[in-house]
N, C-alpha and C positions, 0 to 999 in steps of 0.2 A: 754839603748840606748842614744846616744848624737847626736844631730842634730845642726849644725851651720847655721845661716842664713848669706848670704853674706852681706857685709857693706852697699851695696845700697838697701837693702830690707827694706821697711818701717816697723815699728813695728807692725801696725795693721795687715799688710799681714803675718808677721812672726807668730803672735799670732794665726791668722786663720789656718795657716798651722800646727802649734803645736796642735791645736784642732782636725784638720782632722787626723792627725796621732796618736792621742790618748795619747798625752804627758800628764803626771801627773803634771809636773812642768816646768815653763820656768824661766830661770836665765836672768835677764836683766842687762847687763853690759855697763855702761857709762864711759866716760872718768874720770869724776869727782869721780865716785864710784871706779875706779882703784886706783886713788890717795888716797882715803880715806879708801880703803879696805872695802867698804860697797856696797852691791849689792841689787837689788830688786829680790825677789823670788815670783813668781806668782803661786798660786795653781790652776790649770786649773778647777778642779771639782767645787770648791766653788767660784772661782773668786777672792779670797782674795790675796792681795799682801803686803808684808812686806819687810823691810830692814833687811838684814842679813850680818853677818861678815864671812869671810873665815872659821873661826873656827866653827860658827854655821852651815855652809853648810856641813863641814866635819863631824860634829857630826850627823846632820840630816841624811845624806846618809850613813854613817857608821852604824848607828843604823837600818836604813831600810834594809841594806844589811845582817846584822846580824839577822834580824827579830824580833828586840825588840821594834819596833814602828809601 
């Protein structure tokens, strides 16, 4: 499932909403990240956040969909 927060929603509120709906991950996209093709991926269960590339996102979710991770 994919949920998009409107532009005018604060990050804290968007993270609270993601937690309430049981999201496993939150992808944080900033203008600078778009230019650099690096995004922040937050794993909601552990609270860890890391920078990922578009390819890393593709690999992560392709593997999860295939059941290999």
